[in-house]
C-alpha positions, 0 to 999 in steps of 0.5 A: 359136881363133887360128891360133897355138893349135890344140886337138886333143881326145882320147878323154878329155873335157877332155884336149886337146893344144894345138898352137902355131904358132911364128913363126920367122926368122933371129933365132930363135923367138917363140911364144904359150904361153897366151892366155886368150881362146883357152883359158880355156874349157879351164880352166872359165873359171878364170884361171891363178893359179899357174905352176910349173917342174920340172927332172928330172935323170935319164932314166926318172924318174917324177913323179906321178900327182898331183891335187888334191881338190875344192874345190881341183881344178885344170886344168893346162897342161903344156909341155916347155921342155927335153928330152922327156917322156911326159906322162900324164893319168888320168881319176879323175872319178866317173861319167866314161865314161872313168873310169880310162882314161889318155891320154899324149903325148910332149912335147918342147922341139922340138915345140910342144905343150901337154897340158891335164889337166882337173880330176878327172884325175891327172897324171904323166910320165916323163923320156925324156931327161936334164935335162927342164924342164916349165912348168905353168900352174894354175887353182888354187893348190897346197893340200897338204891337198888332194893326192891321188895314184895309184901310177905302177906300179899294176897295175890301170892297166897303164900301159906306161911307155916306159922302166923306172921310174927314180927316184920320190919317197918320197911317190910310191912310198908312194901306195896302189894303187887297190882295187875300192872306189875310185869316183873323185873328185867 
């Protein structure tokens, strides 16, 4: 691991916070967002194959919790470029010791961190400010037929979102609640 990217594991295997070390001078800032030599192991050795950007206009908006089912499962590297979000990874891996546990981090443009969400974990976030912009690096392309999701307001998860739940897409509001028969994803 280089001095520019420092990994901080969490209680959920594979969910990590990457702390970046920007170089700053009178001209501004330069920082490394990703380095395959340092971070490829976090993606299971799979290369980054897709890069996405989202812009969330209103504070309180929630996106997610989304995942892709195998064989299209993906690892995501999520970085906040503007504003601030409460970014969350939910462990849905069958047999995981942290099954249905979640980890959240405040990601903000002024704080040089990235959250890594491994395969088998759902991802979602709540905008803490207006006009939040996120950059996502993915180890698998998006496959609509492989999409899965968990409702952000599922009472069995008891996620204490920092703000009242604001805007959500019709798709996210329609996601099913987890039931006692949910055993995770492989």
